[in-house]
mmCIF file of the N, C-alpha and C atoms, coordinates in Angstrom:
data_MODEL
# 
_entry.id   MODEL 
# 
loop_
_atom_site.group_PDB 
_atom_site.id 
_atom_site.type_symbol 
_atom_site.label_atom_id 
_atom_site.label_alt_id 
_atom_site.label_comp_id 
_atom_site.label_asym_id 
_atom_site.label_entity_id 
_atom_site.label_seq_id 
_atom_site.pdbx_PDB_ins_code 
_atom_site.Cartn_x 
_atom_site.Cartn_y 
_atom_site.Cartn_z 
_atom_site.occupancy 
_atom_site.B_iso_or_equiv 
_atom_site.pdbx_formal_charge 
_atom_site.auth_seq_id 
_atom_site.auth_comp_id 
_atom_site.auth_asym_id 
_atom_site.auth_atom_id 
_atom_site.pdbx_PDB_model_num 
ATOM 1   N N  . MET A 1 1  ? 32.382 -13.187 -49.160 1.00 0.00 ? 1  MET A N  1 
ATOM 2   C CA . MET A 1 1  ? 33.641 -13.079 -48.421 1.00 0.00 ? 1  MET A CA 1 
ATOM 3   C C  . MET A 1 1  ? 34.037 -11.645 -48.459 1.00 0.00 ? 1  MET A C  1 
ATOM 4   N N  . GLN A 1 2  ? 33.855 -10.784 -49.189 1.00 0.00 ? 2  GLN A N  1 
ATOM 5   C CA . GLN A 1 2  ? 34.260 -9.412  -49.323 1.00 0.00 ? 2  GLN A CA 1 
ATOM 6   C C  . GLN A 1 2  ? 33.501 -8.644  -48.228 1.00 0.00 ? 2  GLN A C  1 
ATOM 7   N N  . LEU A 1 3  ? 32.224 -8.964  -48.033 1.00 0.00 ? 3  LEU A N  1 
ATOM 8   C CA . LEU A 1 3  ? 31.511 -8.385  -46.992 1.00 0.00 ? 3  LEU A CA 1 
ATOM 9   C C  . LEU A 1 3  ? 32.123 -8.715  -45.635 1.00 0.00 ? 3  LEU A C  1 
ATOM 10  N N  . LYS A 1 4  ? 32.388 -9.997  -45.413 1.00 0.00 ? 4  LYS A N  1 
ATOM 11  C CA . LYS A 1 4  ? 33.011 -10.429 -44.251 1.00 0.00 ? 4  LYS A CA 1 
ATOM 12  C C  . LYS A 1 4  ? 34.442 -9.704  -44.028 1.00 0.00 ? 4  LYS A C  1 
ATOM 13  N N  . GLU A 1 5  ? 34.985 -9.263  -44.981 1.00 0.00 ? 5  GLU A N  1 
ATOM 14  C CA . GLU A 1 5  ? 36.343 -8.770  -45.028 1.00 0.00 ? 5  GLU A CA 1 
ATOM 15  C C  . GLU A 1 5  ? 36.329 -7.261  -44.712 1.00 0.00 ? 5  GLU A C  1 
ATOM 16  N N  . GLY A 1 6  ? 34.944 -6.650  -44.645 1.00 0.00 ? 6  GLY A N  1 
ATOM 17  C CA . GLY A 1 6  ? 34.898 -5.252  -44.447 1.00 0.00 ? 6  GLY A CA 1 
ATOM 18  C C  . GLY A 1 6  ? 34.537 -4.463  -45.627 1.00 0.00 ? 6  GLY A C  1 
ATOM 19  N N  . ALA A 1 7  ? 34.416 -4.967  -46.700 1.00 0.00 ? 7  ALA A N  1 
ATOM 20  C CA . ALA A 1 7  ? 34.266 -4.134  -48.026 1.00 0.00 ? 7  ALA A CA 1 
ATOM 21  C C  . ALA A 1 7  ? 32.624 -3.742  -47.974 1.00 0.00 ? 7  ALA A C  1 
ATOM 22  N N  . LYS A 1 8  ? 32.378 -2.809  -48.743 1.00 0.00 ? 8  LYS A N  1 
ATOM 23  C CA . LYS A 1 8  ? 31.027 -2.472  -49.013 1.00 0.00 ? 8  LYS A CA 1 
ATOM 24  C C  . LYS A 1 8  ? 30.580 -3.229  -50.357 1.00 0.00 ? 8  LYS A C  1 
ATOM 25  N N  . VAL A 1 9  ? 29.406 -3.718  -50.313 1.00 0.00 ? 9  VAL A N  1 
ATOM 26  C CA . VAL A 1 9  ? 28.948 -4.542  -51.549 1.00 0.00 ? 9  VAL A CA 1 
ATOM 27  C C  . VAL A 1 9  ? 27.578 -4.098  -51.914 1.00 0.00 ? 9  VAL A C  1 
ATOM 28  N N  . ALA A 1 10 ? 27.394 -4.326  -53.228 1.00 0.00 ? 10 ALA A N  1 
ATOM 29  C CA . ALA A 1 10 ? 25.930 -4.090  -53.679 1.00 0.00 ? 10 ALA A CA 1 
ATOM 30  C C  . ALA A 1 10 ? 25.638 -4.952  -54.961 1.00 0.00 ? 10 ALA A C  1 
ATOM 31  N N  . ARG A 1 11 ? 24.435 -5.012  -55.270 1.00 0.00 ? 11 ARG A N  1 
ATOM 32  C CA . ARG A 1 11 ? 24.040 -5.682  -56.418 1.00 0.00 ? 11 ARG A CA 1 
ATOM 33  C C  . ARG A 1 11 ? 23.769 -4.917  -57.485 1.00 0.00 ? 11 ARG A C  1 
ATOM 34  N N  . ASP A 1 12 ? 24.042 -5.369  -58.769 1.00 0.00 ? 12 ASP A N  1 
ATOM 35  C CA . ASP A 1 12 ? 23.888 -4.516  -60.067 1.00 0.00 ? 12 ASP A CA 1 
ATOM 36  C C  . ASP A 1 12 ? 22.298 -4.286  -60.136 1.00 0.00 ? 12 ASP A C  1 
ATOM 37  N N  . GLY A 1 13 ? 21.478 -5.273  -59.838 1.00 0.00 ? 13 GLY A N  1 
ATOM 38  C CA . GLY A 1 13 ? 19.986 -5.226  -60.049 1.00 0.00 ? 13 GLY A CA 1 
ATOM 39  C C  . GLY A 1 13 ? 19.285 -4.335  -59.228 1.00 0.00 ? 13 GLY A C  1 
ATOM 40  N N  . TRP A 1 14 ? 19.971 -3.844  -58.142 1.00 0.00 ? 14 TRP A N  1 
ATOM 41  C CA . TRP A 1 14 ? 19.188 -2.885  -57.140 1.00 0.00 ? 14 TRP A CA 1 
ATOM 42  C C  . TRP A 1 14 ? 18.633 -1.722  -57.884 1.00 0.00 ? 14 TRP A C  1 
ATOM 43  N N  . ASN A 1 15 ? 17.549 -1.291  -57.536 1.00 0.00 ? 15 ASN A N  1 
ATOM 44  C CA . ASN A 1 15 ? 16.770 -0.135  -58.159 1.00 0.00 ? 15 ASN A CA 1 
ATOM 45  C C  . ASN A 1 15 ? 17.315 1.254   -57.592 1.00 0.00 ? 15 ASN A C  1 
ATOM 46  N N  . GLY A 1 16 ? 17.461 1.136   -56.405 1.00 0.00 ? 16 GLY A N  1 
ATOM 47  C CA . GLY A 1 16 ? 17.986 2.565   -55.690 1.00 0.00 ? 16 GLY A CA 1 
ATOM 48  C C  . GLY A 1 16 ? 19.439 2.904   -55.964 1.00 0.00 ? 16 GLY A C  1 
ATOM 49  N N  . ARG A 1 17 ? 19.768 4.152   -56.390 1.00 0.00 ? 17 ARG A N  1 
ATOM 50  C CA . ARG A 1 17 ? 21.092 4.378   -56.673 1.00 0.00 ? 17 ARG A CA 1 
ATOM 51  C C  . ARG A 1 17 ? 21.867 4.673   -55.309 1.00 0.00 ? 17 ARG A C  1 
ATOM 52  N N  . GLY A 1 18 ? 23.063 4.307   -55.292 1.00 0.00 ? 18 GLY A N  1 
ATOM 53  C CA . GLY A 1 18 ? 23.855 4.538   -54.288 1.00 0.00 ? 18 GLY A CA 1 
ATOM 54  C C  . GLY A 1 18 ? 23.646 3.528   -53.006 1.00 0.00 ? 18 GLY A C  1 
ATOM 55  N N  . MET A 1 19 ? 22.940 2.556   -53.272 1.00 0.00 ? 19 MET A N  1 
ATOM 56  C CA . MET A 1 19 ? 22.723 1.509   -52.150 1.00 0.00 ? 19 MET A CA 1 
ATOM 57  C C  . MET A 1 19 ? 23.759 0.567   -51.901 1.00 0.00 ? 19 MET A C  1 
ATOM 58  N N  . TRP A 1 20 ? 24.178 0.157   -50.670 1.00 0.00 ? 20 TRP A N  1 
ATOM 59  C CA . TRP A 1 20 ? 25.224 -0.755  -50.494 1.00 0.00 ? 20 TRP A CA 1 
ATOM 60  C C  . TRP A 1 20 ? 25.018 -1.423  -49.073 1.00 0.00 ? 20 TRP A C  1 
ATOM 61  N N  . LEU A 1 21 ? 25.820 -2.479  -49.032 1.00 0.00 ? 21 LEU A N  1 
ATOM 62  C CA . LEU A 1 21 ? 25.744 -3.268  -47.644 1.00 0.00 ? 21 LEU A CA 1 
ATOM 63  C C  . LEU A 1 21 ? 27.044 -3.225  -46.919 1.00 0.00 ? 21 LEU A C  1 
ATOM 64  N N  . VAL A 1 22 ? 27.136 -3.322  -45.676 1.00 0.00 ? 22 VAL A N  1 
ATOM 65  C CA . VAL A 1 22 ? 28.391 -3.399  -44.977 1.00 0.00 ? 22 VAL A CA 1 
ATOM 66  C C  . VAL A 1 22 ? 28.169 -4.093  -43.566 1.00 0.00 ? 22 VAL A C  1 
ATOM 67  N N  . ILE A 1 23 ? 29.125 -4.796  -43.084 1.00 0.00 ? 23 ILE A N  1 
ATOM 68  C CA . ILE A 1 23 ? 28.847 -5.425  -41.825 1.00 0.00 ? 23 ILE A CA 1 
ATOM 69  C C  . ILE A 1 23 ? 29.244 -4.362  -40.792 1.00 0.00 ? 23 ILE A C  1 
ATOM 70  N N  . CYS A 1 24 ? 28.420 -4.311  -39.871 1.00 0.00 ? 24 CYS A N  1 
ATOM 71  C CA . CYS A 1 24 ? 28.537 -3.219  -38.712 1.00 0.00 ? 24 CYS A CA 1 
ATOM 72  C C  . CYS A 1 24 ? 29.080 -4.189  -37.406 1.00 0.00 ? 24 CYS A C  1 
ATOM 73  N N  . PHE A 1 25 ? 30.309 -4.111  -37.212 1.00 0.00 ? 25 PHE A N  1 
ATOM 74  C CA . PHE A 1 25 ? 30.807 -4.900  -36.023 1.00 0.00 ? 25 PHE A CA 1 
ATOM 75  C C  . PHE A 1 25 ? 30.450 -4.314  -34.678 1.00 0.00 ? 25 PHE A C  1 
ATOM 76  N N  . ALA A 1 26 ? 30.853 -5.032  -33.624 1.00 0.00 ? 26 ALA A N  1 
ATOM 77  C CA . ALA A 1 26 ? 30.576 -4.632  -32.233 1.00 0.00 ? 26 ALA A CA 1 
ATOM 78  C C  . ALA A 1 26 ? 31.551 -3.313  -32.140 1.00 0.00 ? 26 ALA A C  1 
ATOM 79  N N  . PRO A 1 27 ? 31.088 -2.475  -31.115 1.00 0.00 ? 27 PRO A N  1 
ATOM 80  C CA . PRO A 1 27 ? 31.956 -1.209  -30.830 1.00 0.00 ? 27 PRO A CA 1 
ATOM 81  C C  . PRO A 1 27 ? 33.352 -1.296  -30.883 1.00 0.00 ? 27 PRO A C  1 
ATOM 82  N N  . SER A 1 28 ? 33.967 -2.508  -30.396 1.00 0.00 ? 28 SER A N  1 
ATOM 83  C CA . SER A 1 28 ? 35.462 -2.585  -30.562 1.00 0.00 ? 28 SER A CA 1 
ATOM 84  C C  . SER A 1 28 ? 36.009 -2.679  -31.887 1.00 0.00 ? 28 SER A C  1 
ATOM 85  N N  . LEU A 1 29 ? 35.095 -2.936  -32.873 1.00 0.00 ? 29 LEU A N  1 
ATOM 86  C CA . LEU A 1 29 ? 35.643 -3.035  -34.266 1.00 0.00 ? 29 LEU A CA 1 
ATOM 87  C C  . LEU A 1 29 ? 34.674 -2.305  -35.232 1.00 0.00 ? 29 LEU A C  1 
ATOM 88  N N  . PRO A 1 30 ? 34.395 -1.045  -34.892 1.00 0.00 ? 30 PRO A N  1 
ATOM 89  C CA . PRO A 1 30 ? 33.362 -0.349  -35.637 1.00 0.00 ? 30 PRO A CA 1 
ATOM 90  C C  . PRO A 1 30 ? 33.749 -0.174  -37.184 1.00 0.00 ? 30 PRO A C  1 
ATOM 91  N N  . HIS A 1 31 ? 32.830 -0.249  -38.109 1.00 0.00 ? 31 HIS A N  1 
ATOM 92  C CA . HIS A 1 31 ? 33.083 0.164   -39.540 1.00 0.00 ? 31 HIS A CA 1 
ATOM 93  C C  . HIS A 1 31 ? 33.118 1.675   -39.550 1.00 0.00 ? 31 HIS A C  1 
ATOM 94  N N  . PRO A 1 32 ? 33.941 2.259   -40.343 1.00 0.00 ? 32 PRO A N  1 
ATOM 95  C CA . PRO A 1 32 ? 34.014 3.731   -40.502 1.00 0.00 ? 32 PRO A CA 1 
ATOM 96  C C  . PRO A 1 32 ? 32.624 4.390   -40.902 1.00 0.00 ? 32 PRO A C  1 
ATOM 97  N N  . GLU A 1 33 ? 31.801 3.638   -41.614 1.00 0.00 ? 33 GLU A N  1 
ATOM 98  C CA . GLU A 1 33 ? 30.491 4.138   -42.186 1.00 0.00 ? 33 GLU A CA 1 
ATOM 99  C C  . GLU A 1 33 ? 29.424 4.190   -41.077 1.00 0.00 ? 33 GLU A C  1 
ATOM 100 N N  . THR A 1 34 ? 29.612 3.448   -39.939 1.00 0.00 ? 34 THR A N  1 
ATOM 101 C CA . THR A 1 34 ? 28.607 3.319   -38.952 1.00 0.00 ? 34 THR A CA 1 
ATOM 102 C C  . THR A 1 34 ? 28.860 3.886   -37.556 1.00 0.00 ? 34 THR A C  1 
ATOM 103 N N  . SER A 1 35 ? 28.051 4.046   -36.845 1.00 0.00 ? 35 SER A N  1 
ATOM 104 C CA . SER A 1 35 ? 28.231 4.863   -35.541 1.00 0.00 ? 35 SER A CA 1 
ATOM 105 C C  . SER A 1 35 ? 28.966 4.232   -34.408 1.00 0.00 ? 35 SER A C  1 
ATOM 106 N N  . GLY A 1 36 ? 29.169 2.856   -34.515 1.00 0.00 ? 36 GLY A N  1 
ATOM 107 C CA . GLY A 1 36 ? 29.887 2.053   -33.513 1.00 0.00 ? 36 GLY A CA 1 
ATOM 108 C C  . GLY A 1 36 ? 28.915 1.866   -32.309 1.00 0.00 ? 36 GLY A C  1 
ATOM 109 N N  . MET A 1 37 ? 27.650 1.959   -32.573 1.00 0.00 ? 37 MET A N  1 
ATOM 110 C CA . MET A 1 37 ? 26.671 1.719   -31.476 1.00 0.00 ? 37 MET A CA 1 
ATOM 111 C C  . MET A 1 37 ? 26.104 0.431   -31.527 1.00 0.00 ? 37 MET A C  1 
ATOM 112 N N  . ILE A 1 38 ? 26.498 -0.539  -32.362 1.00 0.00 ? 38 ILE A N  1 
ATOM 113 C CA . ILE A 1 38 ? 25.927 -1.675  -32.562 1.00 0.00 ? 38 ILE A CA 1 
ATOM 114 C C  . ILE A 1 38 ? 26.574 -2.753  -31.377 1.00 0.00 ? 38 ILE A C  1 
ATOM 115 N N  . ALA A 1 39 ? 25.614 -3.500  -30.770 1.00 0.00 ? 39 ALA A N  1 
ATOM 116 C CA . ALA A 1 39 ? 26.289 -4.556  -29.747 1.00 0.00 ? 39 ALA A CA 1 
ATOM 117 C C  . ALA A 1 39 ? 26.826 -5.774  -30.291 1.00 0.00 ? 39 ALA A C  1 
ATOM 118 N N  . ARG A 1 40 ? 26.108 -6.169  -31.459 1.00 0.00 ? 40 ARG A N  1 
ATOM 119 C CA . ARG A 1 40 ? 26.557 -7.433  -32.113 1.00 0.00 ? 40 ARG A CA 1 
ATOM 120 C C  . ARG A 1 40 ? 26.774 -7.142  -33.552 1.00 0.00 ? 40 ARG A C  1 
ATOM 121 N N  . PRO A 1 41 ? 27.602 -7.857  -34.248 1.00 0.00 ? 41 PRO A N  1 
ATOM 122 C CA . PRO A 1 41 ? 27.848 -7.752  -35.703 1.00 0.00 ? 41 PRO A CA 1 
ATOM 123 C C  . PRO A 1 41 ? 26.442 -7.959  -36.444 1.00 0.00 ? 41 PRO A C  1 
ATOM 124 N N  . CYS A 1 42 ? 26.225 -7.051  -37.412 1.00 0.00 ? 42 CYS A N  1 
ATOM 125 C CA . CYS A 1 42 ? 24.975 -7.207  -38.279 1.00 0.00 ? 42 CYS A CA 1 
ATOM 126 C C  . CYS A 1 42 ? 25.202 -6.635  -39.567 1.00 0.00 ? 42 CYS A C  1 
ATOM 127 N N  . ILE A 1 43 ? 24.393 -6.839  -40.401 1.00 0.00 ? 43 ILE A N  1 
ATOM 128 C CA . ILE A 1 43 ? 24.591 -6.252  -41.896 1.00 0.00 ? 43 ILE A CA 1 
ATOM 129 C C  . ILE A 1 43 ? 23.544 -5.069  -41.719 1.00 0.00 ? 43 ILE A C  1 
ATOM 130 N N  . VAL A 1 44 ? 24.183 -3.955  -42.417 1.00 0.00 ? 44 VAL A N  1 
ATOM 131 C CA . VAL A 1 44 ? 23.455 -2.767  -42.525 1.00 0.00 ? 44 VAL A CA 1 
ATOM 132 C C  . VAL A 1 44 ? 23.376 -2.295  -43.975 1.00 0.00 ? 44 VAL A C  1 
ATOM 133 N N  . MET A 1 45 ? 22.365 -1.786  -44.501 1.00 0.00 ? 45 MET A N  1 
ATOM 134 C CA . MET A 1 45 ? 22.276 -1.072  -45.870 1.00 0.00 ? 45 MET A CA 1 
ATOM 135 C C  . MET A 1 45 ? 22.262 0.376   -45.818 1.00 0.00 ? 45 MET A C  1 
ATOM 136 N N  . LYS A 1 46 ? 23.005 0.963   -46.697 1.00 0.00 ? 46 LYS A N  1 
ATOM 137 C CA . LYS A 1 46 ? 22.747 2.444   -46.978 1.00 0.00 ? 46 LYS A CA 1 
ATOM 138 C C  . LYS A 1 46 ? 21.638 2.390   -48.019 1.00 0.00 ? 46 LYS A C  1 
ATOM 139 N N  . ASP A 1 47 ? 20.424 3.000   -47.534 1.00 0.00 ? 47 ASP A N  1 
ATOM 140 C CA . ASP A 1 47 ? 19.334 2.859   -48.621 1.00 0.00 ? 47 ASP A CA 1 
ATOM 141 C C  . ASP A 1 47 ? 19.271 4.051   -49.579 1.00 0.00 ? 47 ASP A C  1 
ATOM 142 N N  . ALA A 1 48 ? 18.261 4.079   -50.453 1.00 0.00 ? 48 ALA A N  1 
ATOM 143 C CA . ALA A 1 48 ? 18.267 5.105   -51.404 1.00 0.00 ? 48 ALA A CA 1 
ATOM 144 C C  . ALA A 1 48 ? 18.080 6.563   -50.974 1.00 0.00 ? 48 ALA A C  1 
ATOM 145 N N  . GLN A 1 49 ? 17.682 6.539   -49.713 1.00 0.00 ? 49 GLN A N  1 
ATOM 146 C CA . GLN A 1 49 ? 17.597 7.926   -49.003 1.00 0.00 ? 49 GLN A CA 1 
ATOM 147 C C  . GLN A 1 49 ? 18.864 8.367   -48.133 1.00 0.00 ? 49 GLN A C  1 
ATOM 148 N N  . GLY A 1 50 ? 19.851 7.366   -48.179 1.00 0.00 ? 50 GLY A N  1 
ATOM 149 C CA . GLY A 1 50 ? 21.038 7.822   -47.566 1.00 0.00 ? 50 GLY A CA 1 
ATOM 150 C C  . GLY A 1 50 ? 21.113 7.321   -46.134 1.00 0.00 ? 50 GLY A C  1 
ATOM 151 N N  . MET A 1 51 ? 20.020 6.645   -45.704 1.00 0.00 ? 51 MET A N  1 
ATOM 152 C CA . MET A 1 51 ? 20.114 6.260   -44.264 1.00 0.00 ? 51 MET A CA 1 
ATOM 153 C C  . MET A 1 51 ? 20.584 4.857   -44.085 1.00 0.00 ? 51 MET A C  1 
ATOM 154 N N  . LEU A 1 52 ? 21.332 4.561   -42.900 1.00 0.00 ? 52 LEU A N  1 
ATOM 155 C CA . LEU A 1 52 ? 21.788 3.177   -42.665 1.00 0.00 ? 52 LEU A CA 1 
ATOM 156 C C  . LEU A 1 52 ? 20.610 2.525   -41.957 1.00 0.00 ? 52 LEU A C  1 
ATOM 157 N N  . VAL A 1 53 ? 20.257 1.342   -42.491 1.00 0.00 ? 53 VAL A N  1 
ATOM 158 C CA . VAL A 1 53 ? 19.202 0.527   -41.855 1.00 0.00 ? 53 VAL A CA 1 
ATOM 159 C C  . VAL A 1 53 ? 19.592 -0.910  -41.679 1.00 0.00 ? 53 VAL A C  1 
ATOM 160 N N  . PRO A 1 54 ? 19.006 -1.629  -40.757 1.00 0.00 ? 54 PRO A N  1 
ATOM 161 C CA . PRO A 1 54 ? 19.256 -3.179  -40.671 1.00 0.00 ? 54 PRO A CA 1 
ATOM 162 C C  . PRO A 1 54 ? 18.898 -3.776  -41.827 1.00 0.00 ? 54 PRO A C  1 
ATOM 163 N N  . TRP A 1 55 ? 19.493 -4.842  -42.275 1.00 0.00 ? 55 TRP A N  1 
ATOM 164 C CA . TRP A 1 55 ? 19.136 -5.525  -43.582 1.00 0.00 ? 55 TRP A CA 1 
ATOM 165 C C  . TRP A 1 55 ? 19.127 -6.983  -43.380 1.00 0.00 ? 55 TRP A C  1 
ATOM 166 N N  . LEU A 1 56 ? 18.086 -7.634  -44.047 1.00 0.00 ? 56 LEU A N  1 
ATOM 167 C CA . LEU A 1 56 ? 18.031 -9.099  -43.840 1.00 0.00 ? 56 LEU A CA 1 
ATOM 168 C C  . LEU A 1 56 ? 17.984 -9.571  -45.360 1.00 0.00 ? 56 LEU A C  1 
ATOM 169 N N  . ALA A 1 57 ? 18.748 -10.422 -45.671 1.00 0.00 ? 57 ALA A N  1 
ATOM 170 C CA . ALA A 1 57 ? 18.828 -11.033 -47.101 1.00 0.00 ? 57 ALA A CA 1 
ATOM 171 C C  . ALA A 1 57 ? 17.586 -11.887 -47.443 1.00 0.00 ? 57 ALA A C  1 
ATOM 172 N N  . SER A 1 58 ? 17.133 -11.678 -48.607 1.00 0.00 ? 58 SER A N  1 
ATOM 173 C CA . SER A 1 58 ? 16.063 -12.666 -49.173 1.00 0.00 ? 58 SER A CA 1 
ATOM 174 C C  . SER A 1 58 ? 16.831 -13.807 -49.892 1.00 0.00 ? 58 SER A C  1 
ATOM 175 N N  . GLN A 1 59 ? 16.132 -14.841 -50.187 1.00 0.00 ? 59 GLN A N  1 
ATOM 176 C CA . GLN A 1 59 ? 16.733 -15.904 -50.901 1.00 0.00 ? 59 GLN A CA 1 
ATOM 177 C C  . GLN A 1 59 ? 17.326 -15.477 -52.154 1.00 0.00 ? 59 GLN A C  1 
ATOM 178 N N  . THR A 1 60 ? 16.559 -14.634 -52.915 1.00 0.00 ? 60 THR A N  1 
ATOM 179 C CA . THR A 1 60 ? 17.031 -14.176 -54.213 1.00 0.00 ? 60 THR A CA 1 
ATOM 180 C C  . THR A 1 60 ? 18.377 -13.420 -53.980 1.00 0.00 ? 60 THR A C  1 
ATOM 181 N N  . ASP A 1 61 ? 18.526 -12.621 -53.044 1.00 0.00 ? 61 ASP A N  1 
ATOM 182 C CA . ASP A 1 61 ? 19.833 -12.003 -52.700 1.00 0.00 ? 61 ASP A CA 1 
ATOM 183 C C  . ASP A 1 61 ? 20.933 -12.808 -52.454 1.00 0.00 ? 61 ASP A C  1 
ATOM 184 N N  . VAL A 1 62 ? 20.608 -13.881 -51.640 1.00 0.00 ? 62 VAL A N  1 
ATOM 185 C CA . VAL A 1 62 ? 21.570 -14.912 -51.224 1.00 0.00 ? 62 VAL A CA 1 
ATOM 186 C C  . VAL A 1 62 ? 22.246 -15.768 -52.445 1.00 0.00 ? 62 VAL A C  1 
ATOM 187 N N  . LEU A 1 63 ? 21.313 -16.057 -53.293 1.00 0.00 ? 63 LEU A N  1 
ATOM 188 C CA . LEU A 1 63 ? 21.768 -16.773 -54.434 1.00 0.00 ? 63 LEU A CA 1 
ATOM 189 C C  . LEU A 1 63 ? 22.118 -15.966 -55.680 1.00 0.00 ? 63 LEU A C  1 
ATOM 190 N N  . ALA A 1 64 ? 22.123 -14.657 -55.591 1.00 0.00 ? 64 ALA A N  1 
ATOM 191 C CA . ALA A 1 64 ? 22.439 -13.776 -56.717 1.00 0.00 ? 64 ALA A CA 1 
ATOM 192 C C  . ALA A 1 64 ? 23.826 -13.979 -56.974 1.00 0.00 ? 64 ALA A C  1 
ATOM 193 N N  . GLU A 1 65 ? 24.118 -13.649 -58.323 1.00 0.00 ? 65 GLU A N  1 
ATOM 194 C CA . GLU A 1 65 ? 25.537 -13.787 -58.786 1.00 0.00 ? 65 GLU A CA 1 
ATOM 195 C C  . GLU A 1 65 ? 26.034 -12.306 -59.370 1.00 0.00 ? 65 GLU A C  1 
ATOM 196 N N  . ASP A 1 66 ? 25.210 -11.302 -59.124 1.00 0.00 ? 66 ASP A N  1 
ATOM 197 C CA . ASP A 1 66 ? 25.660 -10.078 -59.604 1.00 0.00 ? 66 ASP A CA 1 
ATOM 198 C C  . ASP A 1 66 ? 26.236 -9.034  -58.393 1.00 0.00 ? 66 ASP A C  1 
ATOM 199 N N  . TRP A 1 67 ? 26.650 -9.601  -57.487 1.00 0.00 ? 67 TRP A N  1 
ATOM 200 C CA . TRP A 1 67 ? 27.235 -8.842  -56.216 1.00 0.00 ? 67 TRP A CA 1 
ATOM 201 C C  . TRP A 1 67 ? 28.637 -8.287  -56.686 1.00 0.00 ? 67 TRP A C  1 
ATOM 202 N N  . GLY A 1 68 ? 28.916 -7.071  -56.171 1.00 0.00 ? 68 GLY A N  1 
ATOM 203 C CA . GLY A 1 68 ? 30.120 -6.589  -56.459 1.00 0.00 ? 68 GLY A CA 1 
ATOM 204 C C  . GLY A 1 68 ? 30.587 -5.609  -55.334 1.00 0.00 ? 68 GLY A C  1 
ATOM 205 N N  . THR A 1 69 ? 31.814 -5.244  -55.224 1.00 0.00 ? 69 THR A N  1 
ATOM 206 C CA . THR A 1 69 ? 32.304 -4.182  -54.259 1.00 0.00 ? 69 THR A CA 1 
ATOM 207 C C  . THR A 1 69 ? 32.045 -2.833  -54.709 1.00 0.00 ? 69 THR A C  1 
ATOM 208 N N  . VAL A 1 70 ? 31.718 -1.938  -53.760 1.00 0.00 ? 70 VAL A N  1 
ATOM 209 C CA . VAL A 1 70 ? 31.481 -0.568  -54.000 1.00 0.00 ? 70 VAL A CA 1 
ATOM 210 C C  . VAL A 1 70 ? 32.842 0.192   -53.780 1.00 0.00 ? 70 VAL A C  1 
# 
């Protein structure tokens, strides 16, 4: 729910420091962390190198209970 409300979220168990997820909405509702160049809402990750990349959840991520807001 927090992700859908615009919050940045991350898992405690991720290996990379500073990694998080956010929903990038269509250009009419861009998230401040993204460029606003996305045509449809999608989830993006800030990776360990500081880049925003498309993200697809694994079953382990979907069922994990160690998610929190950043």
